[in-house]
C-alpha atoms as an extended CHARMM CRD file, in Angstrom:
* protein
*
       134  EXT
         1         1  UNK       CA            -35.9710000000       37.2540000000       62.8950000000  PROA      1               0.0000000000
         2         2  UNK       CA            -35.5790000000       39.0570000000       59.7500000000  PROA      2               0.0000000000
         3         3  UNK       CA            -32.4980000000       38.9740000000       57.7720000000  PROA      3               0.0000000000
         4         4  UNK       CA            -31.4820000000       42.4700000000       58.2790000000  PROA      4               0.0000000000
         5         5  UNK       CA            -31.3690000000       41.9210000000       62.3130000000  PROA      5               0.0000000000
         6         6  UNK       CA            -29.3680000000       38.6900000000       61.8520000000  PROA      6               0.0000000000
         7         7  UNK       CA            -26.9650000000       40.6820000000       59.8190000000  PROA      7               0.0000000000
         8         8  UNK       CA            -27.0480000000       43.4090000000       62.0520000000  PROA      8               0.0000000000
         9         9  UNK       CA            -25.7730000000       40.7900000000       64.9640000000  PROA      9               0.0000000000
        10        10  UNK       CA            -23.0320000000       39.4280000000       62.7970000000  PROA      10              0.0000000000
        11        11  UNK       CA            -21.9580000000       42.4730000000       61.2910000000  PROA      11              0.0000000000
        12        12  UNK       CA            -20.0060000000       45.3080000000       63.5620000000  PROA      12              0.0000000000
        13        13  UNK       CA            -20.5190000000       49.3700000000       62.6690000000  PROA      13              0.0000000000
        14        14  UNK       CA            -17.6550000000       50.1960000000       60.7170000000  PROA      14              0.0000000000
        15        15  UNK       CA            -15.5820000000       52.7130000000       63.0310000000  PROA      15              0.0000000000
        16        16  UNK       CA            -12.0980000000       54.1280000000       62.1210000000  PROA      16              0.0000000000
        17        17  UNK       CA             -9.5380000000       51.9400000000       63.9590000000  PROA      17              0.0000000000
        18        18  UNK       CA             -6.8920000000       54.6050000000       64.1850000000  PROA      18              0.0000000000
        19        19  UNK       CA             -7.1460000000       58.4320000000       63.8610000000  PROA      19              0.0000000000
        20        20  UNK       CA             -5.0590000000       60.0580000000       66.4270000000  PROA      20              0.0000000000
        21        21  UNK       CA             -5.9810000000       63.0760000000       68.4670000000  PROA      21              0.0000000000
        22        22  UNK       CA             -4.7010000000       66.5300000000       69.3750000000  PROA      22              0.0000000000
        23        23  UNK       CA             -1.2750000000       66.1890000000       67.1840000000  PROA      23              0.0000000000
        24        24  UNK       CA              1.0700000000       68.6040000000       68.0400000000  PROA      24              0.0000000000
        25        25  UNK       CA              4.5010000000       68.9170000000       65.8290000000  PROA      25              0.0000000000
        26        26  UNK       CA              7.1630000000       71.6550000000       66.7050000000  PROA      26              0.0000000000
        27        27  UNK       CA             10.0070000000       71.7130000000       64.4200000000  PROA      27              0.0000000000
        28        28  UNK       CA             13.2300000000       73.3310000000       63.2930000000  PROA      28              0.0000000000
        29        29  UNK       CA             13.4090000000       73.6570000000       59.3310000000  PROA      29              0.0000000000
        30        30  UNK       CA             16.3340000000       73.9760000000       56.9040000000  PROA      30              0.0000000000
        31        31  UNK       CA             16.7840000000       74.5790000000       53.5130000000  PROA      31              0.0000000000
        32        32  UNK       CA             19.5190000000       75.4380000000       51.0120000000  PROA      32              0.0000000000
        33        33  UNK       CA             20.2460000000       75.6750000000       47.0190000000  PROA      33              0.0000000000
        34        34  UNK       CA             23.5410000000       75.8660000000       45.1760000000  PROA      34              0.0000000000
        35        35  UNK       CA             24.0230000000       76.8490000000       41.4810000000  PROA      35              0.0000000000
        36        36  UNK       CA             27.4280000000       75.8110000000       40.2720000000  PROA      36              0.0000000000
        37        37  UNK       CA             26.6870000000       76.6350000000       36.6590000000  PROA      37              0.0000000000
        38        38  UNK       CA             23.9500000000       77.9830000000       35.0010000000  PROA      38              0.0000000000
        39        39  UNK       CA             22.3640000000       74.7800000000       34.0180000000  PROA      39              0.0000000000
        40        40  UNK       CA             22.7720000000       73.0870000000       37.1280000000  PROA      40              0.0000000000
        41        41  UNK       CA             20.5700000000       73.5850000000       40.6570000000  PROA      41              0.0000000000
        42        42  UNK       CA             21.6750000000       71.3580000000       43.6150000000  PROA      42              0.0000000000
        43        43  UNK       CA             18.8240000000       71.4060000000       46.5480000000  PROA      43              0.0000000000
        44        44  UNK       CA             18.7490000000       70.2220000000       50.0530000000  PROA      44              0.0000000000
        45        45  UNK       CA             16.5870000000       70.3630000000       53.0360000000  PROA      45              0.0000000000
        46        46  UNK       CA             14.7260000000       68.8560000000       55.8780000000  PROA      46              0.0000000000
        47        47  UNK       CA             13.1360000000       69.2890000000       59.1530000000  PROA      47              0.0000000000
        48        48  UNK       CA             13.5150000000       67.7700000000       62.7130000000  PROA      48              0.0000000000
        49        49  UNK       CA             11.0520000000       67.7270000000       65.3350000000  PROA      49              0.0000000000
        50        50  UNK       CA             12.0470000000       69.7640000000       68.5990000000  PROA      50              0.0000000000
        51        51  UNK       CA              8.9970000000       68.2310000000       70.4900000000  PROA      51              0.0000000000
        52        52  UNK       CA              6.1060000000       65.8670000000       68.7580000000  PROA      52              0.0000000000
        53        53  UNK       CA              2.8720000000       64.6210000000       70.8960000000  PROA      53              0.0000000000
        54        54  UNK       CA             -0.5700000000       63.0030000000       69.9390000000  PROA      54              0.0000000000
        55        55  UNK       CA             -3.0860000000       61.4400000000       71.8030000000  PROA      55              0.0000000000
        56        56  UNK       CA             -2.9570000000       57.7800000000       70.3370000000  PROA      56              0.0000000000
        57        57  UNK       CA             -6.0540000000       55.6300000000       70.1930000000  PROA      57              0.0000000000
        58        58  UNK       CA             -6.4720000000       52.1550000000       72.2410000000  PROA      58              0.0000000000
        59        59  UNK       CA             -8.7070000000       50.0640000000       70.9100000000  PROA      59              0.0000000000
        60        60  UNK       CA            -10.4290000000       47.3420000000       73.7480000000  PROA      60              0.0000000000
        61        61  UNK       CA            -13.3940000000       45.1060000000       73.4520000000  PROA      61              0.0000000000
        62        62  UNK       CA            -16.2100000000       45.0730000000       76.0730000000  PROA      62              0.0000000000
        63        63  UNK       CA            -18.5860000000       42.0680000000       76.4130000000  PROA      63              0.0000000000
        64        64  UNK       CA            -21.9060000000       43.7950000000       76.7190000000  PROA      64              0.0000000000
        65        65  UNK       CA            -24.8260000000       41.4980000000       75.6580000000  PROA      65              0.0000000000
        66        66  UNK       CA            -26.3350000000       40.9530000000       73.1530000000  PROA      66              0.0000000000
        67        67  UNK       CA            -23.5690000000       42.2040000000       71.1660000000  PROA      67              0.0000000000
        68        68  UNK       CA            -19.6610000000       42.8830000000       71.9840000000  PROA      68              0.0000000000
        69        69  UNK       CA            -18.7700000000       46.4480000000       71.2810000000  PROA      69              0.0000000000
        70        70  UNK       CA            -15.2260000000       47.7750000000       70.6850000000  PROA      70              0.0000000000
        71        71  UNK       CA            -14.4390000000       51.0020000000       72.9260000000  PROA      71              0.0000000000
        72        72  UNK       CA            -11.5400000000       53.5880000000       71.8230000000  PROA      72              0.0000000000
        73        73  UNK       CA             -9.5300000000       55.6680000000       74.5850000000  PROA      73              0.0000000000
        74        74  UNK       CA             -6.5290000000       57.9440000000       74.0190000000  PROA      74              0.0000000000
        75        75  UNK       CA             -3.1350000000       58.5350000000       75.6940000000  PROA      75              0.0000000000
        76        76  UNK       CA             -0.7510000000       60.7570000000       75.0190000000  PROA      76              0.0000000000
        77        77  UNK       CA              2.5920000000       59.4930000000       73.3070000000  PROA      77              0.0000000000
        78        78  UNK       CA              5.6120000000       61.5480000000       72.2310000000  PROA      78              0.0000000000
        79        79  UNK       CA              7.4640000000       60.6110000000       69.0580000000  PROA      79              0.0000000000
        80        80  UNK       CA             10.7100000000       62.1500000000       67.0660000000  PROA      80              0.0000000000
        81        81  UNK       CA              9.6830000000       62.6660000000       63.2470000000  PROA      81              0.0000000000
        82        82  UNK       CA             12.3630000000       63.9220000000       60.6400000000  PROA      82              0.0000000000
        83        83  UNK       CA             13.1340000000       63.8450000000       57.2090000000  PROA      83              0.0000000000
        84        84  UNK       CA             16.1180000000       64.7470000000       54.7980000000  PROA      84              0.0000000000
        85        85  UNK       CA             15.5330000000       65.4520000000       51.1830000000  PROA      85              0.0000000000
        86        86  UNK       CA             17.6420000000       66.4250000000       48.0120000000  PROA      86              0.0000000000
        87        87  UNK       CA             17.3940000000       67.1500000000       44.5230000000  PROA      87              0.0000000000
        88        88  UNK       CA             19.5320000000       67.6530000000       41.2220000000  PROA      88              0.0000000000
        89        89  UNK       CA             17.7460000000       69.8820000000       38.6030000000  PROA      89              0.0000000000
        90        90  UNK       CA             19.6710000000       69.9220000000       35.1460000000  PROA      90              0.0000000000
        91        91  UNK       CA             18.8700000000       71.9950000000       32.2900000000  PROA      91              0.0000000000
        92        92  UNK       CA             19.9400000000       70.1290000000       29.4420000000  PROA      92              0.0000000000
        93        93  UNK       CA             18.4890000000       72.5550000000       26.9610000000  PROA      93              0.0000000000
        94        94  UNK       CA             16.1980000000       75.7480000000       27.2530000000  PROA      94              0.0000000000
        95        95  UNK       CA             13.3670000000       73.6170000000       26.9890000000  PROA      95              0.0000000000
        96        96  UNK       CA             14.4000000000       70.3670000000       28.5980000000  PROA      96              0.0000000000
        97        97  UNK       CA             15.0050000000       69.9680000000       32.3800000000  PROA      97              0.0000000000
        98        98  UNK       CA             15.6800000000       66.6880000000       34.0900000000  PROA      98              0.0000000000
        99        99  UNK       CA             15.3710000000       66.1820000000       38.1410000000  PROA      99              0.0000000000
       100       100  UNK       CA             16.5840000000       63.5160000000       40.2920000000  PROA      100             0.0000000000
       101       101  UNK       CA             15.2610000000       63.7890000000       43.9520000000  PROA      101             0.0000000000
       102       102  UNK       CA             15.1140000000       61.4480000000       46.7410000000  PROA      102             0.0000000000
       103       103  UNK       CA             13.8390000000       61.9480000000       50.4210000000  PROA      103             0.0000000000
       104       104  UNK       CA             14.0810000000       59.5900000000       53.8430000000  PROA      104             0.0000000000
       105       105  UNK       CA             12.2890000000       60.4300000000       57.0290000000  PROA      105             0.0000000000
       106       106  UNK       CA             10.4530000000       58.8930000000       60.0670000000  PROA      106             0.0000000000
       107       107  UNK       CA              7.0490000000       59.8290000000       61.0580000000  PROA      107             0.0000000000
       108       108  UNK       CA              5.1040000000       58.6400000000       64.2200000000  PROA      108             0.0000000000
       109       109  UNK       CA              4.8120000000       55.0500000000       62.9850000000  PROA      109             0.0000000000
       110       110  UNK       CA              6.7310000000       54.7470000000       59.4930000000  PROA      110             0.0000000000
       111       111  UNK       CA             10.0490000000       55.1640000000       58.3970000000  PROA      111             0.0000000000
       112       112  UNK       CA             10.3080000000       55.8470000000       54.3010000000  PROA      112             0.0000000000
       113       113  UNK       CA             12.5060000000       56.5000000000       51.2370000000  PROA      113             0.0000000000
       114       114  UNK       CA             11.3840000000       57.9600000000       48.2980000000  PROA      114             0.0000000000
       115       115  UNK       CA             13.1030000000       58.8410000000       45.0310000000  PROA      115             0.0000000000
       116       116  UNK       CA             11.7890000000       60.7040000000       41.9430000000  PROA      116             0.0000000000
       117       117  UNK       CA             13.0870000000       60.8330000000       38.2630000000  PROA      117             0.0000000000
       118       118  UNK       CA             11.3700000000       63.6650000000       36.2340000000  PROA      118             0.0000000000
       119       119  UNK       CA             11.9280000000       64.8920000000       32.6100000000  PROA      119             0.0000000000
       120       120  UNK       CA             10.2440000000       68.3620000000       32.1360000000  PROA      120             0.0000000000
       121       121  UNK       CA              9.6770000000       69.4430000000       28.3910000000  PROA      121             0.0000000000
       122       122  UNK       CA              8.4310000000       73.4310000000       28.2800000000  PROA      122             0.0000000000
       123       123  UNK       CA              6.8720000000       74.1990000000       25.2450000000  PROA      123             0.0000000000
       124       124  UNK       CA              6.9910000000       78.1510000000       25.9810000000  PROA      124             0.0000000000
       125       125  UNK       CA             10.9800000000       77.5830000000       25.8380000000  PROA      125             0.0000000000
       126       126  UNK       CA             10.8170000000       75.7630000000       22.5700000000  PROA      126             0.0000000000
       127       127  UNK       CA              8.4050000000       78.1570000000       20.9810000000  PROA      127             0.0000000000
       128       128  UNK       CA             10.5310000000       81.1660000000       22.0210000000  PROA      128             0.0000000000
       129       129  UNK       CA             13.5300000000       79.4980000000       20.5370000000  PROA      129             0.0000000000
       130       130  UNK       CA             11.7210000000       78.8630000000       17.4210000000  PROA      130             0.0000000000
       131       131  UNK       CA             10.9020000000       82.7900000000       17.2270000000  PROA      131             0.0000000000
       132       132  UNK       CA             14.3310000000       83.6000000000       17.7770000000  PROA      132             0.0000000000
       133       133  UNK       CA             15.8300000000       81.5850000000       14.9200000000  PROA      133             0.0000000000
       134       134  UNK       CA             13.5940000000       83.5410000000       12.5000000000  PROA      134             0.0000000000
């Protein structure tokens, strides 16, 4: 028996373990923006699924000599994904903007929270300011 043949017997083929099929999500979306002063923008938004379904895989082993195999079948399952997000954008100067943002949500298998701090410098605004000084 060759080395390659013996490796095949002990190393199964690569097969994605979880790939849902036929994903269907119908959500309500909302977003709003508020500008309390010329330098500050507050934004909020989110989504909530009215219905969400997928065909989720189920893996099982089948003992078929000479090597066992892993088979996959699907079943329909429902879940309720949602998320909420918000941000504060402050224009410190015409060239510098500071953003604080956060998001929290739930998907089919995960609950997540993210945060972001962003500092943006716009060269065009600085060049415009220099041109205005002349």
